[in-house]
C-alpha positions in Angstrom: 10.4 -4.8 -29.5 7.0 -5.6 -31.1 4.2 -3.3 -30.0 1.2 -5.4 -28.7 -2.3 -4.2 -29.5 -3.3 -2.0 -26.6 -6.8 -2.3 -25.4 -8.0 0.7 -23.4 -10.9 0.0 -21.1 -13.4 2.9 -21.4 -16.3 3.4 -19.0 -18.3 6.0 -17.1 -18.1 6.7 -13.4 -21.3 4.8 -12.9 -19.9 1.9 -14.9 -16.8 1.4 -12.7 -18.4 -1.2 -10.3 -19.0 -3.5 -13.3 -15.3 -3.6 -13.9 -14.4 -5.2 -10.6 -11.9 -8.0 -11.5 -11.1 -6.4 -14.9 -7.5 -6.7 -16.0 -5.9 -3.6 -17.4 -3.0 -3.5 -19.9 -0.4 -4.0 -20.7 0.3 -0.4 -21.5 2.7 0.5 -24.3 6.4 0.3 -23.3 7.9 3.6 -22.0 11.6 4.3 -22.1 13.0 6.0 -19.0 15.9 8.3 -20.0 18.7 9.9 -18.1 17.0 13.3 -18.9 13.9 12.0 -17.1 15.9 10.9 -14.1 17.9 14.2 -14.0 14.7 16.3 -14.2 13.1 14.2 -11.4 16.2 14.7 -9.2 16.0 18.5 -9.8 12.3 18.6 -8.7 12.5 16.2 -5.8 16.0 17.2 -4.7 16.9 13.5 -4.4 20.4 13.7 -5.9 21.6 10.2 -4.8 24.6 9.4 -7.1 23.1 6.0 -8.1 20.6 8.0 -10.1 22.9 10.7 -11.6 26.6 9.6 -11.6 27.5 6.8 -14.0 30.9 6.3 -12.3 29.4 5.9 -8.8 26.5 3.9 -10.1 28.8 1.5 -11.8 30.2 0.5 -8.4 26.7 0.0 -6.9 24.8 -3.3 -6.8 22.9 -2.0 -9.9 26.0 -1.5 -12.1 24.6 1.6 -13.8 22.4 4.6 -13.1 18.8 3.7 -12.1 15.6 5.6 -11.9 14.3 6.8 -8.6 11.6 4.6 -7.2 9.2 7.5 -6.8 9.8 8.6 -10.4 8.7 5.1 -11.4 5.7 5.4 -9.2 4.8 8.8 -10.7 4.8 7.2 -14.2 1.8 5.1 -13.2 -0.4 8.1 -13.9 0.4 8.4 -17.7 0.7 4.7 -18.1 -2.7 4.1 -16.4 -4.2 6.7 -18.8 -3.2 4.4 -21.6 -5.3 1.5 -20.3 -8.3 3.1 -18.5 -10.5 6.0 -19.5 -13.4 7.3 -17.4 -15.3 9.3 -20.0 -17.6 11.4 -17.9 -15.5 12.3 -14.9 -15.3 15.9 -13.8 -12.4 15.2 -11.5 -10.1 12.2 -11.0 -7.6 12.0 -8.2 -5.1 9.7 -6.6 -6.4 9.0 -3.1 -3.5 7.0 -1.8 -1.7 3.7 -1.6 -2.5 0.7 0.6 0.8 -1.0 -0.3 3.9 0.0 -2.3 7.1 -1.9 -3.0 10.0 -1.5 -5.4 11.3 -5.1 -6.0 13.7 -4.3 -8.8 15.4 -1.2 -10.2 14.6 0.5 -13.5 17.9 0.9 -15.4 18.3 4.3 -17.1 17.5 3.6 -20.8 15.2 0.7 -19.8 11.6 0.2 -20.8 8.7 -0.1 -18.4 5.0 -0.8 -18.8 1.9 -1.1 -16.6 -0.5 -4.0 -15.9 -3.3 -3.8 -13.4 -6.5 -5.2 -12.1 -9.5 -3.4 -10.6 -9.8 -5.1 -7.2 -12.8 -3.4 -5.8 -15.0 -0.3 -6.0 -16.6 1.8 -3.4 -19.4 4.3 -4.0 -18.9 7.9 -3.0 -21.2 10.8 -3.0 -21.1 11.9 -6.7 -18.5 9.3 -7.7 -16.7 6.0 -7.2 -13.4 4.9 -5.6 -11.6 2.1 -7.1 -8.7 0.0 -5.8 -6.3 -1.1 -8.5 -3.5 -3.6 -8.0 -0.8 -2.2 -10.3 2.5 -3.8 -11.5 5.2 -1.9 -13.4 7.2 -4.4 -15.4 10.7 -3.8 -16.6 11.6 -5.2 -20.0 13.9 -8.2 -19.5 13.6 -8.4 -15.7 12.0 -11.3 -13.9 11.0 -9.0 -11.1 8.7 -5.9 -11.4 10.0 -2.4 -10.7 7.0 -1.4 -8.7 3.9 -3.1 -7.2 1.2 -1.0 -5.6 -2.4 -1.1 -4.5 -3.7 2.3 -5.5 -6.9 4.0 -4.5 -8.3 6.3 -7.2 -11.3 8.5 -7.0 -13.5 9.6 -9.9 -16.2 12.2 -9.5 -19.0 13.2 -12.0 
């Protein structure tokens, strides 16, 4: 798989409003391993066999073990860091989701990447809130693994 040139958008907290409508990504591809899935199952206590047992998962609609949807969601954080940098923030946080869907599974051993768009910004005392439409693509899949409208807050 050829690595595309990654362009990271870099801005300040005050510069976020100027990025409304800005596309983000794609991020580099990230391989989701069985070790990742097992570690997530241990922490979350979600031990559904479609994530952990190849024999059981082979009989599922997916035909093999797949990543947890919420593991995929959690990977948005490091993938977003590959495409957006707010250089002067003192604190950044996930504020929430307005919409979240998991249209397709992430097969263990598969590769995912992030694309996004800054939909809007809202001023906050000492910061900005941005709404980002995020898509997690799965290599070789016509459907994305995850689509979400995220609310992120950045404070100076």
